N, C-alpha and C positions, 0 to 999 in steps of 0.2 A: 502493499501499499504506498506507506511513506518511504521512501528512499533517499537516503543522503549518499550520493556517489562520490563526492570528493569534497574537501574543505580545506584550502590550501592557502597559507599566508606567507608573503615573502616582500620585504621592503614596505611594509607598510600598506601593501596592497591585499584584501582579502577577496578571495576568490571561492563562491559557492555554486556548486552544481547539484541542484535539487530538483529531481524528477522532470529533467528536461529543461529545466529554466537554469540560465546562468546568470549568477550576480557579481557583480564586479563593482567594489567601492574602495575607496581610500582609508576608509574606517574602519576597524576591526568590530568596534561596538555596533556602528550603525548597521552593517553588513550582519551581525548578529540578531540585531533587532528587526532586520528586515527579513530576516530567515526565519524567524519565531512568528512574523505576521504571515508569511506564506504557509507554514504548518497549521498554524489556527486556522488560516482560510481553507485549505485543504479538507482540515477534519470539519470545519463546519458545512462544507459542501459534500463530503462523503457520509457524515451521519451528524446527528443533531447533538453536540456535548457542549457543557458549560466549563468555561475554563475562565480562571481569573485574568489571564493574559489578555483575553478577548476585550477586556474592558480597557486596557492600554492600548490595545490595536485601534479601538474605535474612536479614542481620545486623539490619535495620530491622523486620522484621517480628516 
């Protein structure tokens, strides 16, 4: 279901390849936050679940 193919960090550049989607960001913190958003969004689409993380995700949109 949820597949983390690769998470590579080098030179302050964070690259996440998640479920066919490639994220490239200059900040590890930002990319991780983005990564969590994608995971929670995927979970919400696949099945109805309640996560504390969803609250922070909505506030960022």
